[in-house]
N, CA, C and O atoms as a GROMACS GRO file, in nm:
protein
  460
    1UNK      N    1  -0.080   0.903  -0.364
    1UNK     CA    2   0.067   0.934  -0.372
    1UNK      C    3   0.106   1.035  -0.268
    1UNK      O    4   0.023   1.117  -0.229
    2UNK      N    5   0.216   1.034  -0.227
    2UNK     CA    6   0.255   1.102  -0.106
    2UNK      C    7   0.409   1.113  -0.125
    2UNK      O    8   0.485   1.018  -0.141
    3UNK      N    9   0.440   1.233  -0.122
    3UNK     CA   10   0.608   1.264  -0.140
    3UNK      C   11   0.665   1.328   0.005
    3UNK      O   12   0.759   1.406   0.018
    4UNK      N   13   0.596   1.281   0.088
    4UNK     CA   14   0.656   1.315   0.232
    4UNK      C   15   0.753   1.251   0.292
    4UNK      O   16   0.802   1.297   0.395
    5UNK      N   17   0.806   1.111   0.226
    5UNK     CA   18   0.875   1.020   0.275
    5UNK      C   19   0.976   1.022   0.186
    5UNK      O   20   0.942   1.041   0.069
    6UNK      N   21   1.101   1.007   0.210
    6UNK     CA   22   1.235   0.969   0.110
    6UNK      C   23   1.189   0.822   0.063
    6UNK      O   24   1.090   0.764   0.109
    7UNK      N   25   1.269   0.773  -0.029
    7UNK     CA   26   1.248   0.627  -0.081
    7UNK      C   27   1.318   0.535   0.029
    7UNK      O   28   1.309   0.414   0.012
    8UNK      N   29   1.381   0.577   0.128
    8UNK     CA   30   1.468   0.475   0.200
    8UNK      C   31   1.386   0.454   0.326
    8UNK      O   32   1.445   0.413   0.426
    9UNK      N   33   1.257   0.479   0.331
    9UNK     CA   34   1.192   0.491   0.463
    9UNK      C   35   1.118   0.354   0.430
    9UNK      O   36   1.098   0.310   0.317
   10UNK      N   37   1.083   0.301   0.540
   10UNK     CA   38   1.001   0.159   0.531
   10UNK      C   39   0.858   0.190   0.495
   10UNK      O   40   0.794   0.279   0.550
   11UNK      N   41   0.806   0.109   0.394
   11UNK     CA   42   0.678   0.126   0.341
   11UNK      C   43   0.561   0.158   0.448
   11UNK      O   44   0.476   0.243   0.422
   12UNK      N   45   0.560   0.089   0.564
   12UNK     CA   46   0.492   0.116   0.675
   12UNK      C   47   0.491   0.251   0.725
   12UNK      O   48   0.391   0.323   0.735
   13UNK      N   49   0.613   0.282   0.757
   13UNK     CA   50   0.605   0.440   0.803
   13UNK      C   51   0.579   0.541   0.720
   13UNK      O   52   0.526   0.644   0.762
   14UNK      N   53   0.616   0.523   0.585
   14UNK     CA   54   0.556   0.623   0.482
   14UNK      C   55   0.410   0.606   0.488
   14UNK      O   56   0.341   0.707   0.502
   15UNK      N   57   0.353   0.489   0.479
   15UNK     CA   58   0.217   0.487   0.476
   15UNK      C   59   0.131   0.533   0.571
   15UNK      O   60   0.021   0.581   0.542
   16UNK      N   61   0.178   0.519   0.695
   16UNK     CA   62   0.152   0.573   0.812
   16UNK      C   63   0.159   0.721   0.828
   16UNK      O   64   0.091   0.780   0.912
   17UNK      N   65   0.235   0.775   0.754
   17UNK     CA   66   0.250   0.928   0.759
   17UNK      C   67   0.159   0.996   0.698
   17UNK      O   68   0.144   1.118   0.712
   18UNK      N   69   0.069   0.900   0.606
   18UNK     CA   70  -0.006   0.982   0.514
   18UNK      C   71  -0.157   0.992   0.596
   18UNK      O   72  -0.183   0.896   0.669
   19UNK      N   73  -0.246   1.090   0.590
   19UNK     CA   74  -0.405   1.098   0.618
   19UNK      C   75  -0.468   0.930   0.582
   19UNK      O   76  -0.534   0.860   0.659
   20UNK      N   77  -0.432   0.903   0.468
   20UNK     CA   78  -0.524   0.799   0.418
   20UNK      C   79  -0.451   0.659   0.499
   20UNK      O   80  -0.530   0.574   0.540
   21UNK      N   81  -0.347   0.644   0.514
   21UNK     CA   82  -0.281   0.557   0.610
   21UNK      C   83  -0.356   0.538   0.745
   21UNK      O   84  -0.413   0.442   0.796
   22UNK      N   85  -0.332   0.678   0.788
   22UNK     CA   86  -0.388   0.673   0.959
   22UNK      C   87  -0.533   0.624   0.944
   22UNK      O   88  -0.577   0.540   1.022
   23UNK      N   89  -0.612   0.677   0.842
   23UNK     CA   90  -0.749   0.670   0.855
   23UNK      C   91  -0.777   0.503   0.837
   23UNK      O   92  -0.879   0.459   0.890
   24UNK      N   93  -0.688   0.410   0.760
   24UNK     CA   94  -0.720   0.278   0.722
   24UNK      C   95  -0.680   0.204   0.838
   24UNK      O   96  -0.745   0.110   0.883
   25UNK      N   97  -0.567   0.247   0.888
   25UNK     CA   98  -0.475   0.132   0.990
   25UNK      C   99  -0.558   0.158   1.125
   25UNK      O  100  -0.578   0.064   1.202
   26UNK      N  101  -0.608   0.291   1.153
   26UNK     CA  102  -0.663   0.290   1.285
   26UNK      C  103  -0.798   0.361   1.282
   26UNK      O  104  -0.816   0.469   1.338
   27UNK      N  105  -0.898   0.291   1.211
   27UNK     CA  106  -1.027   0.342   1.180
   27UNK      C  107  -1.103   0.405   1.303
   27UNK      O  108  -1.096   0.358   1.417
   28UNK      N  109  -1.174   0.516   1.268
   28UNK     CA  110  -1.253   0.578   1.356
   28UNK      C  111  -1.390   0.549   1.347
   28UNK      O  112  -1.435   0.530   1.234
   29UNK      N  113  -1.479   0.540   1.460
   29UNK     CA  114  -1.608   0.521   1.448
   29UNK      C  115  -1.676   0.669   1.362
   29UNK      O  116  -1.767   0.666   1.278
   30UNK      N  117  -1.614   0.775   1.405
   30UNK     CA  118  -1.679   0.879   1.342
   30UNK      C  119  -1.649   0.899   1.176
   30UNK      O  120  -1.719   0.968   1.103
   31UNK      N  121  -1.545   0.832   1.138
   31UNK     CA  122  -1.499   0.829   0.996
   31UNK      C  123  -1.601   0.768   0.906
   31UNK      O  124  -1.586   0.647   0.890
   32UNK      N  125  -1.708   0.826   0.841
   32UNK     CA  126  -1.846   0.767   0.784
   32UNK      C  127  -1.788   0.677   0.655
   32UNK      O  128  -1.844   0.569   0.637
   33UNK      N  129  -1.684   0.713   0.568
   33UNK     CA  130  -1.643   0.620   0.464
   33UNK      C  131  -1.579   0.513   0.521
   33UNK      O  132  -1.605   0.406   0.466
   34UNK      N  133  -1.508   0.510   0.608
   34UNK     CA  134  -1.435   0.376   0.680
   34UNK      C  135  -1.534   0.304   0.715
   34UNK      O  136  -1.545   0.189   0.672
   35UNK      N  137  -1.627   0.360   0.804
   35UNK     CA  138  -1.738   0.292   0.878
   35UNK      C  139  -1.825   0.218   0.750
   35UNK      O  140  -1.870   0.105   0.768
   36UNK      N  141  -1.841   0.273   0.651
   36UNK     CA  142  -1.922   0.197   0.525
   36UNK      C  143  -1.849   0.083   0.484
   36UNK      O  144  -1.912  -0.022   0.469
   37UNK      N  145  -1.706   0.086   0.460
   37UNK     CA  146  -1.623   0.005   0.417
   37UNK      C  147  -1.638  -0.118   0.505
   37UNK      O  148  -1.685  -0.225   0.464
   38UNK      N  149  -1.592  -0.094   0.640
   38UNK     CA  150  -1.622  -0.187   0.734
   38UNK      C  151  -1.752  -0.269   0.725
   38UNK      O  152  -1.748  -0.392   0.710
   39UNK      N  153  -1.867  -0.199   0.733
   39UNK     CA  154  -1.999  -0.247   0.727
   39UNK      C  155  -2.020  -0.320   0.597
   39UNK      O  156  -2.101  -0.412   0.598
   40UNK      N  157  -1.957  -0.289   0.484
   40UNK     CA  158  -1.979  -0.359   0.366
   40UNK      C  159  -1.865  -0.492   0.360
   40UNK      O  160  -1.851  -0.573   0.268
   41UNK      N  161  -1.796  -0.484   0.476
   41UNK     CA  162  -1.707  -0.620   0.448
   41UNK      C  163  -1.578  -0.616   0.354
   41UNK      O  164  -1.511  -0.716   0.326
   42UNK      N  165  -1.553  -0.487   0.310
   42UNK     CA  166  -1.456  -0.440   0.211
   42UNK      C  167  -1.304  -0.452   0.288
   42UNK      O  168  -1.284  -0.443   0.409
   43UNK      N  169  -1.217  -0.473   0.195
   43UNK     CA  170  -1.089  -0.440   0.272
   43UNK      C  171  -0.989  -0.443   0.147
   43UNK      O  172  -1.011  -0.497   0.039
   44UNK      N  173  -0.875  -0.375   0.185
   44UNK     CA  174  -0.760  -0.339   0.085
   44UNK      C  175  -0.662  -0.435   0.096
   44UNK      O  176  -0.622  -0.440   0.213
   45UNK      N  177  -0.606  -0.512   0.025
   45UNK     CA  178  -0.502  -0.647   0.016
   45UNK      C  179  -0.373  -0.554   0.016
   45UNK      O  180  -0.358  -0.467  -0.070
   46UNK      N  181  -0.293  -0.575   0.103
   46UNK     CA  182  -0.151  -0.530   0.135
   46UNK      C  183  -0.056  -0.640   0.144
   46UNK      O  184  -0.088  -0.758   0.156
   47UNK      N  185   0.075  -0.589   0.137
   47UNK     CA  186   0.166  -0.693   0.153
   47UNK      C  187   0.209  -0.721   0.301
   47UNK      O  188   0.138  -0.677   0.391
   48UNK      N  189   0.333  -0.800   0.334
   48UNK     CA  190   0.350  -0.833   0.470
   48UNK      C  191   0.425  -0.680   0.526
   48UNK      O  192   0.436  -0.661   0.647
   49UNK      N  193   0.457  -0.609   0.456
   49UNK     CA  194   0.518  -0.478   0.535
   49UNK      C  195   0.412  -0.396   0.622
   49UNK      O  196   0.449  -0.307   0.698
   50UNK      N  197   0.265  -0.433   0.604
   50UNK     CA  198   0.175  -0.358   0.689
   50UNK      C  199   0.122  -0.431   0.772
   50UNK      O  200   0.116  -0.552   0.751
   51UNK      N  201   0.076  -0.382   0.870
   51UNK     CA  202   0.000  -0.453   0.985
   51UNK      C  203  -0.161  -0.477   0.936
   51UNK      O  204  -0.224  -0.398   0.866
   52UNK      N  205  -0.205  -0.591   0.983
   52UNK     CA  206  -0.345  -0.602   0.966
   52UNK      C  207  -0.433  -0.528   1.039
   52UNK      O  208  -0.402  -0.507   1.156
   53UNK      N  209  -0.534  -0.485   0.998
   53UNK     CA  210  -0.633  -0.415   1.056
   53UNK      C  211  -0.784  -0.439   1.014
   53UNK      O  212  -0.796  -0.529   0.930
   54UNK      N  213  -0.885  -0.386   1.050
   54UNK     CA  214  -1.003  -0.412   0.986
   54UNK      C  215  -1.025  -0.371   0.852
   54UNK      O  216  -1.131  -0.407   0.802
   55UNK      N  217  -0.939  -0.297   0.777
   55UNK     CA  218  -0.940  -0.272   0.649
   55UNK      C  219  -0.837  -0.309   0.571
   55UNK      O  220  -0.847  -0.310   0.448
   56UNK      N  221  -0.727  -0.344   0.636
   56UNK     CA  222  -0.601  -0.416   0.576
   56UNK      C  223  -0.611  -0.557   0.574
   56UNK      O  224  -0.616  -0.613   0.684
   57UNK      N  225  -0.616  -0.638   0.456
   57UNK     CA  226  -0.586  -0.758   0.465
   57UNK      C  227  -0.436  -0.794   0.424
   57UNK      O  228  -0.394  -0.770   0.311
   58UNK      N  229  -0.364  -0.848   0.514
   58UNK     CA  230  -0.199  -0.910   0.501
   58UNK      C  231  -0.191  -1.055   0.491
   58UNK      O  232  -0.273  -1.124   0.551
   59UNK      N  233  -0.106  -1.106   0.425
   59UNK     CA  234  -0.075  -1.236   0.409
   59UNK      C  235  -0.041  -1.315   0.552
   59UNK      O  236   0.045  -1.257   0.619
   60UNK      N  237  -0.086  -1.418   0.601
   60UNK     CA  238  -0.056  -1.511   0.710
   60UNK      C  239   0.095  -1.501   0.720
   60UNK      O  240   0.159  -1.495   0.615
   61UNK      N  241   0.157  -1.498   0.838
   61UNK     CA  242   0.294  -1.500   0.875
   61UNK      C  243   0.353  -1.623   0.835
   61UNK      O  244   0.278  -1.720   0.852
   62UNK      N  245   0.465  -1.647   0.788
   62UNK     CA  246   0.523  -1.787   0.784
   62UNK      C  247   0.478  -1.851   0.626
   62UNK      O  248   0.505  -1.968   0.597
   63UNK      N  249   0.416  -1.773   0.545
   63UNK     CA  250   0.367  -1.833   0.437
   63UNK      C  251   0.256  -1.939   0.430
   63UNK      O  252   0.239  -2.002   0.325
   64UNK      N  253   0.168  -1.964   0.552
   64UNK     CA  254   0.063  -2.062   0.557
   64UNK      C  255   0.135  -2.196   0.601
   64UNK      O  256   0.060  -2.276   0.655
   65UNK      N  257   0.251  -2.231   0.589
   65UNK     CA  258   0.303  -2.357   0.628
   65UNK      C  259   0.228  -2.466   0.572
   65UNK      O  260   0.184  -2.463   0.457
   66UNK      N  261   0.213  -2.564   0.652
   66UNK     CA  262   0.110  -2.678   0.594
   66UNK      C  263  -0.047  -2.662   0.612
   66UNK      O  264  -0.126  -2.754   0.591
   67UNK      N  265  -0.081  -2.540   0.652
   67UNK     CA  266  -0.213  -2.511   0.668
   67UNK      C  267  -0.255  -2.466   0.511
   67UNK      O  268  -0.208  -2.367   0.456
   68UNK      N  269  -0.348  -2.555   0.451
   68UNK     CA  270  -0.376  -2.522   0.308
   68UNK      C  271  -0.478  -2.412   0.299
   68UNK      O  272  -0.489  -2.354   0.191
   69UNK      N  273  -0.562  -2.372   0.413
   69UNK     CA  274  -0.650  -2.238   0.408
   69UNK      C  275  -0.569  -2.117   0.390
   69UNK      O  276  -0.583  -2.040   0.295
   70UNK      N  277  -0.472  -2.100   0.500
   70UNK     CA  278  -0.378  -1.993   0.504
   70UNK      C  279  -0.282  -1.990   0.353
   70UNK      O  280  -0.247  -1.894   0.284
   71UNK      N  281  -0.264  -2.102   0.341
   71UNK     CA  282  -0.149  -2.112   0.196
   71UNK      C  283  -0.238  -2.033   0.092
   71UNK      O  284  -0.197  -1.936   0.028
   72UNK      N  285  -0.390  -2.096   0.080
   72UNK     CA  286  -0.458  -2.063  -0.018
   72UNK      C  287  -0.501  -1.899  -0.012
   72UNK      O  288  -0.518  -1.827  -0.111
   73UNK      N  289  -0.514  -1.862   0.122
   73UNK     CA  290  -0.513  -1.723   0.129
   73UNK      C  291  -0.394  -1.644   0.073
   73UNK      O  292  -0.404  -1.560  -0.016
   74UNK      N  293  -0.289  -1.676   0.128
   74UNK     CA  294  -0.174  -1.610   0.077
   74UNK      C  295  -0.161  -1.588  -0.078
   74UNK      O  296  -0.136  -1.480  -0.133
   75UNK      N  297  -0.184  -1.724  -0.146
   75UNK     CA  298  -0.173  -1.731  -0.273
   75UNK      C  299  -0.271  -1.615  -0.349
   75UNK      O  300  -0.225  -1.535  -0.431
   76UNK      N  301  -0.405  -1.618  -0.310
   76UNK     CA  302  -0.498  -1.538  -0.362
   76UNK      C  303  -0.452  -1.377  -0.344
   76UNK      O  304  -0.460  -1.296  -0.436
   77UNK      N  305  -0.405  -1.344  -0.211
   77UNK     CA  306  -0.370  -1.219  -0.207
   77UNK      C  307  -0.276  -1.172  -0.277
   77UNK      O  308  -0.274  -1.056  -0.316
   78UNK      N  309  -0.168  -1.275  -0.309
   78UNK     CA  310  -0.030  -1.232  -0.399
   78UNK      C  311  -0.092  -1.189  -0.521
   78UNK      O  312  -0.072  -1.083  -0.581
   79UNK      N  313  -0.186  -1.306  -0.560
   79UNK     CA  314  -0.240  -1.277  -0.725
   79UNK      C  315  -0.290  -1.165  -0.737
   79UNK      O  316  -0.255  -1.093  -0.832
   80UNK      N  317  -0.393  -1.118  -0.633
   80UNK     CA  318  -0.446  -0.971  -0.653
   80UNK      C  319  -0.361  -0.868  -0.642
   80UNK      O  320  -0.387  -0.774  -0.717
   81UNK      N  321  -0.251  -0.855  -0.560
   81UNK     CA  322  -0.133  -0.755  -0.581
   81UNK      C  323  -0.069  -0.749  -0.689
   81UNK      O  324  -0.041  -0.635  -0.726
   82UNK      N  325  -0.023  -0.862  -0.776
   82UNK     CA  326   0.048  -0.869  -0.863
   82UNK      C  327   0.031  -0.767  -0.983
   82UNK      O  328   0.125  -0.711  -1.040
   83UNK      N  329  -0.094  -0.753  -1.011
   83UNK     CA  330  -0.136  -0.646  -1.118
   83UNK      C  331  -0.082  -0.504  -1.088
   83UNK      O  332  -0.024  -0.430  -1.167
   84UNK      N  333  -0.115  -0.480  -0.952
   84UNK     CA  334  -0.061  -0.332  -0.906
   84UNK      C  335   0.099  -0.317  -0.918
   84UNK      O  336   0.151  -0.215  -0.964
   85UNK      N  337   0.163  -0.416  -0.879
   85UNK     CA  338   0.304  -0.408  -0.890
   85UNK      C  339   0.345  -0.403  -1.030
   85UNK      O  340   0.441  -0.332  -1.057
   86UNK      N  341   0.292  -0.463  -1.116
   86UNK     CA  342   0.307  -0.480  -1.282
   86UNK      C  343   0.290  -0.341  -1.305
   86UNK      O  344   0.387  -0.291  -1.362
   87UNK      N  345   0.198  -0.262  -1.279
   87UNK     CA  346   0.139  -0.139  -1.330
   87UNK      C  347   0.267  -0.038  -1.284
   87UNK      O  348   0.324   0.030  -1.369
   88UNK      N  349   0.304  -0.037  -1.152
   88UNK     CA  350   0.406   0.052  -1.122
   88UNK      C  351   0.523   0.030  -1.185
   88UNK      O  352   0.584   0.129  -1.224
   89UNK      N  353   0.586  -0.114  -1.212
   89UNK     CA  354   0.681  -0.124  -1.294
   89UNK      C  355   0.669  -0.070  -1.432
   89UNK      O  356   0.777  -0.058  -1.490
   90UNK      N  357   0.587  -0.042  -1.481
   90UNK     CA  358   0.536   0.001  -1.615
   90UNK      C  359   0.539   0.159  -1.617
   90UNK      O  360   0.572   0.227  -1.714
   91UNK      N  361   0.503   0.200  -1.505
   91UNK     CA  362   0.504   0.350  -1.495
   91UNK      C  363   0.661   0.408  -1.483
   91UNK      O  364   0.698   0.515  -1.530
   92UNK      N  365   0.736   0.322  -1.417
   92UNK     CA  366   0.865   0.336  -1.397
   92UNK      C  367   0.957   0.323  -1.525
   92UNK      O  368   1.047   0.403  -1.549
   93UNK      N  369   0.931   0.232  -1.590
   93UNK     CA  370   0.991   0.238  -1.722
   93UNK      C  371   0.938   0.311  -1.831
   93UNK      O  372   1.002   0.318  -1.936
   94UNK      N  373   0.818   0.371  -1.816
   94UNK     CA  374   0.740   0.462  -1.929
   94UNK      C  375   0.808   0.590  -1.921
   94UNK      O  376   0.840   0.663  -2.016
   95UNK      N  377   0.827   0.609  -1.798
   95UNK     CA  378   0.901   0.790  -1.777
   95UNK      C  379   1.020   0.774  -1.721
   95UNK      O  380   1.036   0.730  -1.607
   96UNK      N  381   1.123   0.813  -1.810
   96UNK     CA  382   1.287   0.807  -1.772
   96UNK      C  383   1.307   0.878  -1.658
   96UNK      O  384   1.403   0.843  -1.589
   97UNK      N  385   1.224   0.992  -1.610
   97UNK     CA  386   1.265   1.063  -1.472
   97UNK      C  387   1.255   0.989  -1.347
   97UNK      O  388   1.291   1.032  -1.238
   98UNK      N  389   1.186   0.838  -1.376
   98UNK     CA  390   1.182   0.773  -1.257
   98UNK      C  391   1.306   0.684  -1.242
   98UNK      O  392   1.332   0.628  -1.135
   99UNK      N  393   1.381   0.671  -1.349
   99UNK     CA  394   1.504   0.600  -1.361
   99UNK      C  395   1.620   0.604  -1.254
   99UNK      O  396   1.685   0.509  -1.209
  100UNK      N  397   1.629   0.735  -1.228
  100UNK     CA  398   1.722   0.766  -1.120
  100UNK      C  399   1.679   0.882  -1.009
  100UNK      O  400   1.565   0.927  -1.020
  101UNK      N  401   1.749   0.924  -0.923
  101UNK     CA  402   1.713   0.968  -0.813
  101UNK      C  403   1.666   1.134  -0.864
  101UNK      O  404   1.738   1.193  -0.945
  102UNK      N  405   1.560   1.188  -0.816
  102UNK     CA  406   1.486   1.298  -0.890
  102UNK      C  407   1.596   1.398  -0.809
  102UNK      O  408   1.630   1.389  -0.690
  103UNK      N  409   1.642   1.499  -0.910
  103UNK     CA  410   1.732   1.605  -0.884
  103UNK      C  411   1.654   1.746  -0.890
  103UNK      O  412   1.688   1.835  -0.969
  104UNK      N  413   1.547   1.757  -0.801
  104UNK     CA  414   1.467   1.876  -0.812
  104UNK      C  415   1.456   1.893  -0.653
  104UNK      O  416   1.469   1.798  -0.576
  105UNK      N  417   1.431   2.020  -0.614
  105UNK     CA  418   1.423   2.047  -0.489
  105UNK      C  419   1.296   1.980  -0.432
  105UNK      O  420   1.202   1.952  -0.506
  106UNK      N  421   1.295   1.953  -0.294
  106UNK     CA  422   1.184   1.860  -0.266
  106UNK      C  423   1.045   1.920  -0.243
  106UNK      O  424   0.951   1.854  -0.200
  107UNK      N  425   1.040   2.035  -0.271
  107UNK     CA  426   0.932   2.119  -0.270
  107UNK      C  427   0.853   2.118  -0.421
  107UNK      O  428   0.732   2.134  -0.439
  108UNK      N  429   0.943   2.097  -0.508
  108UNK     CA  430   0.880   2.062  -0.655
  108UNK      C  431   0.854   1.918  -0.699
  108UNK      O  432   0.795   1.884  -0.802
  109UNK      N  433   0.904   1.842  -0.611
  109UNK     CA  434   0.888   1.691  -0.649
  109UNK      C  435   0.746   1.628  -0.666
  109UNK      O  436   0.723   1.537  -0.745
  110UNK      N  437   0.646   1.689  -0.580
  110UNK     CA  438   0.519   1.642  -0.609
  110UNK      C  439   0.451   1.692  -0.738
  110UNK      O  440   0.381   1.612  -0.800
  111UNK      N  441   0.467   1.816  -0.782
  111UNK     CA  442   0.413   1.855  -0.890
  111UNK      C  443   0.498   1.769  -1.020
  111UNK      O  444   0.432   1.728  -1.115
  112UNK      N  445   0.610   1.752  -1.016
  112UNK     CA  446   0.701   1.680  -1.118
  112UNK      C  447   0.629   1.550  -1.123
  112UNK      O  448   0.581   1.524  -1.233
  113UNK      N  449   0.612   1.468  -1.034
  113UNK     CA  450   0.552   1.346  -1.017
  113UNK      C  451   0.417   1.353  -1.054
  113UNK      O  452   0.381   1.257  -1.122
  114UNK      N  453   0.339   1.430  -1.032
  114UNK     CA  454   0.200   1.451  -1.079
  114UNK      C  455   0.186   1.470  -1.238
  114UNK      O  456   0.099   1.420  -1.309
  115UNK      N  457   0.299   1.563  -1.279
  115UNK     CA  458   0.290   1.592  -1.430
  115UNK      C  459   0.317   1.487  -1.503
  115UNK      O  460   0.314   1.494  -1.626
   0.00000   0.00000   0.00000
């Protein structure tokens, strides 16, 4: 969770402004945790808004077209992301505080969201 970017900021810009985003998008050899993920061939499935890196798997551009392998890869990535998208939807509807813009000072928003 990061409250450093307003909702109007593009996903990639908001992600890149966080320490986790920078660690995953620009892996460093000195970062032991990231190096272990790469060595174990692990990745995080992201949507089209993010750039591909050694740790971020994004769909093939253009939807795969007539290439059935790319199309299958896009389908499986989408299927793995759908549960996360549904969970965020349930969070929003569960707590009415997320139904409209937060009308508290910026410095108090992280604590409100965490609560």
